[in-house]
N, C-alpha and C positions, 0 to 999 in steps of 0.2 A: 497869807490868805485868810479871809474872813469866812469861816464855815459856821453859819448860825443854824442851830436847830431850834426853830420856834414851833414846837411840836408840829312831739317828735315826728317828724320826717324820717323816712326809712333810711338806714345806713346805706343800703345798696341802691336805692333810688338816687341817693346823693352821688354814689359812685358813677351811676349812669348819667345823670343830669345834675391835897398837897401837890401831887405830881401833876394832875390835870390842871389845877389852878396855876402852877408854875408855867405849864405849857401855854395856857391862855395869856398869862402876863407877858411871856416872851413873844407870843404872836402880836400882842398889842405894841410892844416896844419896837418890833421890826416891821410893822405893817407899812409905815411911811417909806422905809427904805425899799421894801418890795415893790411898791408902786412907782417909786422914782428911780429905780435902778437904771444905770446907764449901760452903754454898749460894752463896758469893761467888766460887767457882772453877769454871771450865769445864775439865774434864779431857778431853784429846784424845789419841788415838793413831792410828797408821796401820800398815798392813801394811808390813814392811820389804822392799819390792820393788825398792829401789835401795840404793846404799851409804849408810851413816850420814851422811856429809858432804853428799851430795846431798839427803837428806831434810831436813837442817837448813837448807840453802839454800832449799829449796822452801817450808818451813812457817814460817820465822821471820816474814816479812811477813804471811802469812795469820793467824798468831797475834795479831799486833798489831792487825790489822784486825778480827778477831772480838772482841777485847777492847774495842775502841772501840764496836763495834756492840751488844754485849750488856751492857756495863758491868761485866763480870766479869774477874777475873784468868784468864789462860789458861795452863794447865800442860800441856805436851806430854809425855806419858809414852811413851817408846820401848819397844819389845818386841824380843825376839831372833828371833822367827819368826812365821809367819802364825797358827798355832794360839794363840799367846799373845795376839795381838790379839783373837781371838774370845773367849777366856776373860776378857780384861780388861773387855770390854763386858758380857758375860753376867754376870759376877760383880760388877758395879757398881764397878769400879776406875777406869773412865772413863765419860764421858757421851756422847762423840761419837767415831766411828771412821771412818777411810777404809778401806773394804773393796773387794776385788774381788768380782765377782758370786758366785763360789763361797764365799768367806769369809763373805759376807752370808748365803747359804743355810745354811752351817754354823751361824752365830750364831743365825739364826731358828729352826732346828731344835733346836739345843742349848738355847735359852732358852724353847722352847715358845711362840714367837710374841711374846716380850717385847721385841723390838727392831724398829725401823722405819726403812726407807730413806727419806730425805727429798729429797736433792739429788744430781744427777749432772751431769757435763759433757755438753754437747750431743753431743760425740764418742762418748760411751758408749752412745748409742742404736744405734750402728753400728760397734762396736769390732772390731778384727781382730787376728789373730796372723800372724806371718811365720815361715816355715821357712827357715833359712839354712845355707849350707855354704861351704867354701873353693872358689874358682873352679877349682882343679885337682883337686878330689875325685872328679870323674866322676859326681857326683850331680846329676841334672837333674829327677827326679821321685820320687814316693813309691816307685815300683817299684825304684829304685836303692838304697834304704835298707837292705835286708835284710842283717843281720849287721854293720851299721855301728855305731860308737859314736855315741851321741845324748844330748844334754843337754836336759832340761827345767829350769825354774826351781825354784820351791818346789813341794813336793807339793800344797800348798793353793792354788796360783795358778790363777786362771781362764784367763788368756791365756797363761801360761807352762807350763801342764800340762794342766788339765782339758779345755779346748776343743781344743788340739792333739792330745791323746790321743784324743778323740772323733772328730776328723777322720781320724786314722790308722786307727782301728777301722772307720770307714765305708769306708775303702779296702781293708779286708781285712788290715791290718797290726796285729798285736798287739804293742805295744812290749815286753811282757814275754817274748815268745817270739821275735820276729823282729829285735829290736834289742838292743844292749848299752847299757842306759840308766843314766844318772847324773843327779843333781840338783845344779844349780849353786847354788841358793838365791835367785837374783835374776836379773832380765832382763838387766841389763848384764853380769853374770857369765857368763851363757850366751853372749852375743855375744863376749866376750873369750876364752872357752874355745874357741870355733870359730876365732876369728881367730888364736889362739895355737897351733892345731893339736892341742889336748888332746882334742878330739872331732871326729868327721867332720861332724856336723850338729847342729842344735838348733832350738828354737822359743822365741819370746819375743813380747812384745806389740809391735805395730807402732809405737806411739807412742814407746816407748823406743828402738826401732831407728832411727826417723827422727831422734830427738834425737842419738843417737850418730853417725849419718852427718852430720847438719848441723854438729855440733861437731867433726867430723873425728877423732873418737876411733876410728872404724872406717873402714878403707880399702876402698871397694867395688870396687877393682880386685883385691882379694885375697879378699873375702868378699861373697857375693851372696845375694839372696832367690830361692829356686826355687819357692816356693808362698806365696800369700797367701790366708787363709781368707775365707769369706763373713762378713758382719757378725753381731754378736750383742750383747746388752746386757752391760755389764761394771761398771766401778767405780761406787761411790756413797759418799755420806756417810750413815752410819746412826747413829741415836740410840737410847737406851733408851726404850721406849714409855711409861715412867712419868715421863719428864723433864717439868719445868714447861712447860706449853704456851706460856707467854710466851717462855721461852728458846728453845724449838724454833722458834717463829715468828721470833724475832730472828735466829737462825742462818740459817734459810731465806731470810729477806728480805735478809740481808747477802750471801749468795751470789748471789741473783737480781739484786741491785743492781750487781754487779761489771760494769764496762764498760771496754772498751779506749779509751774517749774521755777517761778521766782517768788521771793518773799511777799512783795506787795500784792501780786496777783493771787497768790494762795490765800492771803488774809482776806482780801475782798471777796473772792469766790466763796470761801467758807462762810463768811458772814451773810452773803446773799443766797446761800444754799444753792449754788450753781456749779455745774461742772465746767460750763463755758457759756458765753453769750453768742447769739447768732442773729442775723437779720430777720426782721418780720415785716408784714405788710397788712393792709386793711382787710384784704379778702380772708385772712385767717380767722376773722372774728364773725363770719356769717352765721355760724351755728349759735354763737352767743346772742346775736340779734334775734334769731328764730326762737330760741328758748325764752328770751325776754318778752317777746310778743305772745308766745303761747301761755306764759305765766301771767300775762296782763300787766307787765311792769313797764313796757313802752308800747306806744301805738304805731 
């Protein structure tokens, strides 16, 4: 198996009617292969919501597993940003993509309904974002944020930008007027920016935050959570709607069969920070579309 890590219309109207350089070099090397992949290759990508090395660690055993399940070579095509992941699936450069809820909505709108979410982690039915700050910052609630420096992740991130922005707006805080905003590009980068004192506060997905705390990469005696959002639907695996139905079923069945009771399943589920995978559908992301419209991020 070749497993390569190369690092709007309304959604529901449609329903009704060093390291980075290395990643870029790998992307260039395998770009031709991604475009010319044949029916024996399953081309996969993912939004770069963590560092390239972490993505490689997470997806290598998954690629091997999907290859065995589908009987296809698995070629992982990395992208440099979230929008590139959307364009890769929409333009038939990949067959399967790991999206956040917002990037799925963007891909669905951009493709005029030609992509389909099929699988999500059980945790993505009730996903959350956390707002963090240094323990000595004096920030204890949203009301303390005015005129502070604040980091989101990627502009196209659901849990690192869209939903945190939506919750801020609901509290009467317009990030573009009341905060000094920057974009770190990834969830872990946001956490490290706050921990390093580069910004006063930031927002990231709760899963990455918990992983950073569990791995002791973040010291909670220096950085803490001052707000955790209510839950919402988020990440999913999305395919092109015209993919071979047998391949789609094989991929879905493979994810659904993952179990912590066997070694392979346990390894993959732990790396994906999932207790299990479950089916999903387009309608689950209506709140994401609403939030994106309210925040002015899609029309």
